N, C-alpha and C positions, 0 to 999 in steps of 0.2 A: 834424547828429545832435541829436535832441531831448533835453530834460533827462532823461528816464528812462533813455534809452539811455546817456547819459554817467554817469549815477548807477550802471549796471550794470557799467561797465568798471572801476570802482575798488572795488567791494565784492564779498562772497562769493557764490558761486552761489545759496545759499539766498535772499538779498535779491533777486537777479535775478529769482527766482521770484515773490517778492511783487509786484515791480514789473510784471511781465508779467501777473499776475493782475489788477492794476488796469487795465492797458491792454485786457484782455479785457472790461471791464465798462462801456464807454461808454453804451450804451443804458440800463443800469441807473441810472448817475449822472444821465443827463439827466432820466430820469423823476422822480428825487427833487427836481430843481429847477424842474420845469414847474408852471404853475397848475393848480388842480384843475378837472377837467371838471365842469360843473354838473349833467349827466345822471347822472354816477356819483355826485355828491354826493346826489342825490335818492334813490338806491337804498340809501344807506347805506354806511358804510365796511366793507370786506371784514375778516375776522378776521385778526389779525396771524399771519404764518408762523412756525412753529417753526424752530429751528436746522436739524434734519434736513431739512425741506421746502426751506428756502433751498438747502441743499448739492445737493439732488437737482435743483433747478430751474436752478441756475447752471451754465453750460457751461464748468467749470473744467478746465484742463489744468494740473497741477502739474508743473513741470519745472525743470531746472537746467543750467547751461552756464558755461564759462569766459568767454564774451563773447557780448554780445547787441546786434544792431542793430535799429533800428525805424525803417521809412519811414512816417511818419504820413500822407503824401499817398496812397501806394499801399496802406497798412495791411498792410504785409508785415513779418513779424518774422523775423529771421535769427539763429539761435543757432549759435555755433560752439565746438568743442572739448569733447569729452566730453559730449555732450548726453544727458540723460535726461528723458523725458516719461512721465507716468502719468495715466491716466483709466479709472475703472470696472474696475480689475483689469487693463487692458492697458498694456503697458510698452513703450517704444520707446528704443533707445539707438543713437547714430550720431555720426559725426564733425561732420557739419553738418545742421541741420534748418531748412527754410524753411517759414513758416506764412503763408499768405494768408488773412487774416481775412475778406476779402470773399466768397472762394469757399469757404472752409473747407478748403481743401486743404493738406495737409502733406506736404512732400517731403524725404526723407532720404537722404543720401549718405555713403558711406565707413564701413566696419566696422559695418554696420547688423546690429542684433539686436533682434527684436521678441518679446516674451514675452506669450502669452495667460493669461487667468485659470486654465486648467487646467494650466499650465506647459509647454505646447508653445513651442518657440523656433524663430523663423524667421530665416535669414540671408539676405542678398542684396546685390547690387551697388548697386541703387537701389530706392526704394520710395516710392509715392505713395499717401497715406492721407487719409481724411476726418478732421476735427478730432476725431471720436469715437475715433480710432485703431482702429476695428474693421474697417472697410472699406478696401481699396485695392488697388494692383497693384504686384507685386514682379517685377523682372527678375533672372534667374539665381538662383532661390530654392533654399535648403536648409532643410528644416523638420525640426527634431529633437524628437520627441514625448518625453512625460515618462517613457515606459516604455523609451526607448532607440531606438525605430524612427526611420527617416529616410525623407523624401520630398525627391527633388530634381527640379527642373523648369527649363526655359528660361524660362517665364514662369508667375506665378501671380497669381490675383485672389482676394481675400477679400471676401465679402458676407454681411452678417448672421452673421459667424462661420464660414461655410462657405468652403472653400478649393477652387478650381478650377484645376487645373494642366494646362499643355500640354506634351506631350513630356516626360513625367516618369518617374521610376523610384522604386520602393519597396523597402527591404530593412530587416528588424530586425537584421541581422547587425552586429558590430563592424567598423568600418573601421580600427582600429589594433590591433596585437597587443600582448601584455603589455609589450613593450619600448617602446611608443609609436611603432613604425614603421608606416607605411601599409600596409594590405592589401586586397586585393579581396574584397569580400563573397562568402560562399559561394554565396548565391543572391539574385536580385533579379527583381522583376517591372517591365517597361518597358511603357508604354502611351502612345497617342496623347492620351488624355485621362483625367485622375484627378481625382475629387473626395473630399474629406475633410470629414466633419462631426465637429467636436470634441464635439458634444453627445452623439450616439450612439456615438462612437468607432469609426467604420466607414469604411473606404476602398472606394470603387468605381471600376471601371476600364472604359475602352472602347478596344478594339484592343489587349488586353494579351497579352503572351507572357512565358513564364518562362525565365530564363537561370540555368544552373547552371555554376559555376566559369567564367563569362564566355561560355559557349557556349549559343546558343538550344536550348531543350529542346522546348517544345510551346506552341501557342496556348491562351489561356484566355478564351474568349469569356464575356461576362457575369459576369467574376470580381468578388467582393466578399469582404471579411474583416474582422475586428476589428482595431483598431490599437492593442491592448494584449494583455496576457497573459490577460485574462479570456476565457473561451469565449464564442463567439457562434454563432448559427444559421448553418448553411451545409453544403455538401458538403465532406467530408474527403478526404484523399488516398487514392485507390484502393489496394488490396492485391492484389498479383499472386503467384500461385503456379502451380506445376506439379507434380503428384502422379501417382502410379501409380493411385491409386483413381479420381480424378475428372478427370484430364487438366488442361488449362489452366483456371485459376481467376481470375476477375476480381471483386473485391468493391467495390462502390461504396457507401460509407457516407453518411448525411446526419445531421447533428446539429441537433437542435431544442431551443433553450434557452427555456423558458417564463418562468423568473424566476431569481433568484439562487439558489434552493434547489430548482428542479425542472428536469429536462431529460429528453430522450428521444433514443435513437440507434436509427435504423433503417437497414437496409442489405439490399441484394440482391446475391447472388453467381451469376454465371453460370459453367457449366462446359461443357467441350467433350464430356464423356462421359455426364453425367447431367443431370437436370432442375435449374433453379435453386433456390436456397435462400434463404429469407427469414429475417431476424433482427430482433429488436426487444429494446430494454432501456430501462426506465423507472426513474428514480431521483428520490428526494425526500428532502430533509432538513428535517424539521419541528422544532418547538420541543421536543418531547418524545421524538423518536426519528428513525429512518431507515428507509426501505424501498427495496429493489431488486427489480424484477420483470423477468424476461427470458425468452427462449425462441427456438428455431429450428423451421422448418417446411419441409417439401418433400415431394414426391410421387415415390415411386420403388419399385423392387423390393429387398427385403431378402434376404439369404442367411442361412439357418439356421446357427447355430453348431455343428450336428452333421452337416451335409452341405454338399456344394459345389454342390448344385442349387438354383437360385433359387426362391423361393416362386412358385407359379402366379398369384397375384394381386397386382398392384401396390396399393401402400397409402400412406396419410399416414404420414410419418415425422417425428419431431420430439423436442425436449427442451424441458422447462420447468424454470426455476430461479428461486426466489424466496427472499429473506432479509430480515428485518426485526427490529428491536428498539426498543422504546419504553419509556422511563422515566416511569412514571405519576406518581410522586412520589419523594421522596427515599428511599423503601424498596421500593416496588412496581415491577416491570418486567415486561413481556411480550416474548417473543421466539420467532421461528419460523423455519425454513428448509424448503423443499419442493424436491425434486430428482426428476424423473420423466422417463423416456425410453421411446419407444414400443417399442424393441427393444434387444437386447443389443449391437449392433455400430454403431449410428447415431453414437454420440460418437467412437468411433475412426475410422469411415469418413470423417467430415467433420473430423477433427483438433480436436475441441472439447476433449476430456478423455480421460485414460487411466485414469480410475478404474474399478475393476471392481465396485464397490458404490456405490449412491447412497442416502445416508441423509437421511430427512426427520424434522425434530424440531419440537416446540413446548414452551414452558416458561412458567410463571407463577411468579415468584420474589419473595421478600420478604427483604431483608437489612438488619439493623441491627447495632449494635455487639455484641450478645451472642446474636443468633438467626438462623437461616436457615431458610426454608420454600421448598420447591419442588414444584410439581405439573406434571409433565412426561410426555411420550410420545414414542416414535420408532418408525419403520418403515424397512425396508431393502429396496431393490430390487436384486437381485443381477444382475450382468452377466457372471458367471463361467461358462465352458463347463462343462456337466455338472451344475451347481447347479439344484436345484428351487426355484422361486419360492414354491411352495406350502408348502414346508418352511422358509422364511425366517421369522424370529420378528418379531412385533409387540408392542411393550411399550406397553400402555395400561390404566391409567396407572402412573406411577411417582411415589410421594409420599415426600418426605424433609423431616424436620423435625429441627433441631439446636439445642440451647440451651446456653450456655456460662455456668457460675456460678463463683463464688469460694467455696471451702471455708472456712467460718467456724471451723472447729474445728482441723483440721490445716494449713490453708494449702493452696495450690495451686489448681488449676483442675479443675472438673467439667464434663463434657460429656455431656448426655442426648441421645439420638437415637432417633427412630422412623422406620421405613422400610417401605414396602409396594411391591410390584411384581407386576404380572400380565403374563405372557407368553404369547401365543397363536400357533398356526400353523394354516393352513388343513388341512394334512396333516402330522400330527406331534405331538409332545408339547407339552402345555400345562402351565404351572407358574404357580402363585401363591405369593407369599412375603411374610411380615410378620415384623419383628422390632422389639425395643426394647432398647436398651443404655445403659450408664452407664459412663463411663471417668474416672478420676481420675488426674491428673498432678501431681507436685510436683517442682519443680527447685530445688536448693540448691547453694551453693558452700561447701566446707569450708574450715577454717582453713589446710590445706595447699594449697588451690587446686584440689582436685578438683571437677569439674562432675558432680553425681550427680542423676539423674532416676529417680523411683520411679512405677510405673504399676500400676493395678488396672483390669481390665476384666470386666464382666459383661454378658451378653447372652442373650435368649431368643428363639427362632425358631420359627415355625410355617409349615409348606409343605403345599401341596396340589398333586398332579399326576396326570395321566392320560395314557394311550397312550404310556407310557414305553418300550414295546418297539420304537417307531418310531425311537428314537434308536439310531444304529448303534454308537456307542463305549460299551461297556457300563459303564465307570466314571463315565460322565456321567448314566446314566439315573436312579439313585435308585430308591426304591420307590413304587409307586402309592399314591394315597390320601393321607391326612393323616399328616403326620410333624412331630414336635417335637424340639427340640434345646436344650440349654442349654450355654453357653460361659463359662468363667472363666479368666482368665489374670492372672499377676502378673510384674512385671519390675522389674529394677534395672539401670541403665545409668550406668557410670562412666567418665568422661574426664578425664585429668590432663595438661594441656598443659605443655610445657617450652619456654621461648623463650631464644634466645641469637644471637650473631653467628657467622657462618661464611663464608668465601670472599667477604669484603668485603660481605655482605649479612645479612639476618635470617632465621633459621629457626625454625619452631614445630614441635615433636615432640609428638604427642598419642597415647599409648596408650589403648586403649578396651577395655573388657570388659563384657559384658552377660549377666545371668542371667535366664531366662524359665522360668516353670513354668505348665503347664496340664494339666488332667486329660484322660483319654481322652475324645474327643468323637465322636459318631455322624456321621461325615462321608459315608460311602458310601451311607447310606439316604436322604440328601437329594439332590435333583436338582442337578446342576452346569450352570447356564447362563452364570455370569459368571466363573468361576475356572478356566478351561481352560488359559490361557497360564501355565505354570509354569516358571521358570527362574531359578537362583540367579545373582545378580550383585551388584555393589558397591552398587547403589542400594537393594536390599531386604534386604542381609545383616543389619542390625540392626533391621529393622522387627518389630514385635510379631507381625504375621501376614505371613510371606513369601510368601503367595499372594494375588495380585490379587483384587479382587471380595469378595463376602460369602458365596458358597455353599460355599467350603471354608476351614477354619481349621487353622493349623499347631498341632497339639495336643501337641507334644513338649516335655519339659523338657530345656533345653539351656543351654550356656554358649557365647558367641560372643566371639571375641577378634580383635584387630587393631590397626592403628595408621594415623594420618594424619600426613603430613609435608609442610610447606609451606616453600618458600624463595623469598624475594624479594630479588633482586638489582637492581643499576642498570638492566640491560637485560633480565634473565632472571627468569622466575617459574615455579616448579614446584609442582605440587600432585599428591600421590600417596596412595593408600590401599590397603590390602591387609588380608584378614581370612579367617576360617575358623570354623566351628562344630562343637561336639561335642554329640551327643545323649546325655543321661544315662540314658535308659530303653531297655529292649530290646523294647518292644512294637512291633508292625508299623506301618509308616509308609505314608501315602497317597501318597507321592510315587513316581511311576514311575522306573524305572531310566533313567539318562541326564540327569536333572534336576540332579545334584549334591548332592541332599539325601536320596537313597534309603538311605543308610547312616549309621551312628553318627557317623562323621567325614565332614564335608562336603568338597566340593572347595575349592580356594582361588580366591578371586575379588579383583580388583583393578582400579584405574584410575589412569591417570597422564595428566596434562595438562601440556605444556610450551609457554611462550610466550617468544618472542625478539623484543623491540621490537613492531612491528607487521608483521614480516616472516614469523615462523613461529608456527604454531599446530598442535600435535600432541596428538591425544587417542588413548590406547589403553586398550581395555576387553578383559579376558581372564578366563577360567576355566581353572584348571589341574586335571587329575585328581589326586586325592589319592594314588593308588598309584603311578603312574609319570610324573606330571607331563606327560601328554599335554595338548595345548591342545584343550580342549573348546569354547571360544568364543574367538574371536580377532577383534576389531573395532578398525580403525584409521581415523581421520579426520585428514587432514592438509591445511593450507593454507599455501602458500609463496608469497612474493612481495609486491609492492606492489599498490595499487589498480589501476593500469593494466596491470601484467604479473603474473600469478600462475598457480599451479597447485593445483588441488584433487583429492585422491584419497581414495577411500574403499574398505575392504576389509572383508568379512564372511565368516567361516567358522564355521559351527555344526557341530560333530563330536560329538554327543552319543550317538549309537548307540541312539536310541529306536526301538522297533518300530513298524512301519506302521500298527498297529492304533490308534494315537493320532493322529488326524488333524491336530491343531493344532500338533504338536511336531515336524515333520519337519526334517531337516538340509538345509542348503543353503550354496553358496558363491557369492559374486559379487564383482565389482570395478567401481568407478565412477570415471572420470576426467573432468576438465573443466579447461579453462584458457584463458587470454587472454594474448596477447604484444603489446605496443605496438610497432609497427614504425616509426612516424613520430608526429609531434606529434598528429595526429588520426586516424590510421589504426591498426587493430589486427586481429589474426586470432584466432580462437577455435574451440574444438571441445570435444566431449564424447562419452563413449562408456559404455555399460553392458554388461558381459559376464557371462553366467551360466556359472559354473565347475562348477555342480553335476553330478556324475556319478551313474549308477544305483547305485553303491555307497553314495553318500551318502543318496539317496532313490530307492527302487525304482520309484516313480511318476513320477519326473522324465523328461522326453523329451530332456534335454540330454546331450550326449555328452562333457561336461567342458570344452568350450569353445564356447559358443553365444552369439554376439552378440545382444543385444536390440534395440539402436538405437544409432546414432551420428550426430553432425552435425559439419560444418565450415563456417566462414564467415569473411567479411571484413567489417568495418564502418568507417565514417568518421562521427566524432561530434565536432561544435564547439558553439559557444554557440547556434547557430540552425538546424542542419541535422543530420539523422541519416540515413545511407545504409548499407544492409546487404544482403549476398547470403549465403544459407544453404543448404547441401546436407544433407539428412538422408535417412538409409536406415533402414527398419524391416525387422527380420529375422523378425518373428512375424506369423502370418496367423490371423485370427479372422473366421470368416464372410465378408462382403464387405469387411472391412477387411484388404486384402491387403499382403503384404510388397512393398517396392519403395523407389524413390527419389522424394523430394520436394524441390522447389526454391522458396524463398521470396525474394522481392525486397521490401525494406522501404525506404520513402522518407517522411520526416516533416520538415515545415517548421515552424519556430516561427511563430505567429500566422496560419499558412496551413493550414487543414485539420488543426490540432492542438488 
C-alpha cells in the first residue's frame, strides 16, 4: 500500500478526497518540474490561468469514502464504504467504486444511486461509467425522475446524458400506497427499446404496449410523451362515445405546444351516422393578457326547429368561440367574446353546449381608485324555438362613467354617474337612452351602536324610441319619440346589532328598518328594455330601487322592516333574515300582480343558510303571501356529505299567479339531483337528474304534464394519482330539431403524462 493510501486509512473521508485529488494530477505535477521547451519560450509565456479556468480544465472528481486503496502500478483506485463521487453536477453513491485511471472507467457496485443535474435518480445492481460520470452502462436499472415518474429496464446505457434502455417499462404512478406498502401501478408502458432525453424531458418507445392493471391493453407504435407534468406536443387519448344523434363517435385529438405560453389543440371526430367533425382551439398567454380562439366545422343536413323535415340543401355547420382580455396598463383594459353558430341545433346535436342564447360582447374599461369608465356593446344570437333573430336586440354602444368623491361638507361619499345606451333591432322597437345621476351616502355609528346610512339620489333621463307597437307586452313599450324623466329619492337605513352567547356559541341579532321616499315618476311612458325581471326577494328587499336595471324605478314611499340573525357554534353556523315592506301612499303601483309588491303591504321574504362542519350546507329562499302565507317562491339548495361521497339537491317553485301576458314572469317548478358515492378507495358511482315539474296550471304555455324529465346521467369512475377511467350513461328527453332525444354513452380514459 502506498503512502497516500495508508494516509487515507486513518483520516476522515474529506482528507481522503484531498489525497485522491493529488493522485489524479500526476501529469500536471510532472509538467511543473520539467525544463522549459525553447520553442515555447520563443513564443512567449502564455497568460496565467484564472482560478475558474483551472477548475474547468482540471479533470477533478470530488469524492469521499470510508476506505481507499490505490494500486500505483495498475493506477486503480478502489473506494470502499459509503462512497460518494461528484463531478459537474453528476453524483454517484455506492458501496464500492473502482476507478481505472488509465482507461477512465469507473465501476460501482452495491446500493448504487446516481443523480443527474436535473434531479433524476438511477438505481442499479452494477454500473460502469466514464470518469466524467455522464456516460456508462447500468444493469437492472431503475430511474426515478424528479417529477416522480419511473423507468425500469434490464439494461441501460447513458451517453451524452441520453438514456437508452432495453426491455424497459415506464409509469408515473406511485408504487407504494399511503401506508408504505407496495402496490402495482395502475398503468405502465412496456417496450423493447426506450430512449429518454433529460434535456427535452421526453420518452420515446419502440415496440411499446400499454398495460392497464397488469393486463395488456393495446399496442402503441411510435409512442412518445413528456416525462414531466408539463404539457408536450403529441396525440392525446381518444374520446369514445355512442349517441342517439350521431352513432359511434371516435375523437382523436392532437396537442401542439409552440412555447410555454402558446398551444393549439386540433381534433377530428368520426361518426357512424354523420360526416366527420373538425375542431381547433388556440390559446396564448401574453404579458398583457390572454386570448383563446376555437371552433367546430362539419358538413351535413340540419333539421329546422319548427319541422321534422330535413332542409333540402346540405350545408356547412359549425360554431365559433373566442374570448380574450388584455390589460394595457394599470388602468386600461380591453376584453371581448364572440360566440356564433351556423344554426340553432348544432351545439345540441354535437353535445357542445346547451345554451339557448349566444352572447357576444366587447368592452374597453378604465378603472382607478375613484373612477370607472366603460365603452361596451353586445349582441345575442337566439337558439330558442320560436324566437325571431331579427327581433333580438343589439346594444351598440353602451357608455358608462362613474366618479366617487368625498363630501367635504357633510361627509360621506358622492358618486356621479353618466350612462348612455343604444338598442337596435332589425325588426322591432329601437331605443336610445341617456341619463346622469348623483348619489350621496353617509354611514355613521351612533353612541348606542346603531348603524345608520343616509342616502340621497337624483337622476335625469332622456329616452327616444320608435316602432314601439312591435313590442308584444304592452307595459314594456313606452311612448314613441322623445321622453324625459326626473328621479329623486331619499332613504334612511338603520341596523342595530345585539351580540351575546347562546347554546355554547355566539349570536348576533340585528333588527333593521328602512325609510324610503320618492315622488311619482313617469315609468310607463318610458320603454322598458332592462327592467323586466321583477320579483321581491331577500336580496333586493332593502334596495333603494327594488327593480333591476335603469328603465323602471320604484317610486313608492315606504317603510321596510326585518331582522338578521347569525349563530356561530363549534360545528354549526346559521344565517337567517326575514323582512317585509309597507307602502305609505295610495297611488297606483307599476308592479304587476304576483310580484309580491303590487299592494300596500308586501309579501314576506326570507333566506336561511345552515352549515354543519363540512358535511351539511342548506340554503332556503322563500316568499310568503301576505294574506294566507301561501308559498309564492320556494327555493332549496342542499349539499350533504364529504368530498368523496355527497348528495346535492335543488328545488325551485314559483307560484306567483302572474298572467300569461307578461312573458318574462311565468311560473315554473323543477327539481335537480346529483350525487357521488365512493364504493372503494378509488372507485365511485355518480349520477344526476333534472325534472320539470311545471304543470299547465302553473304555466299555460308549458308542454310539461307535471313530471317531465329533462335529462339524467349515471356513471362509474376510477380515479387515482395517475389514472382516470369513467363510463357514463346519459339520456335526453327533449327534442329540438335534429338534436333528438335518446341515450348517450361516454367512455373516458386519461393517463398522467400520457395524452394529458
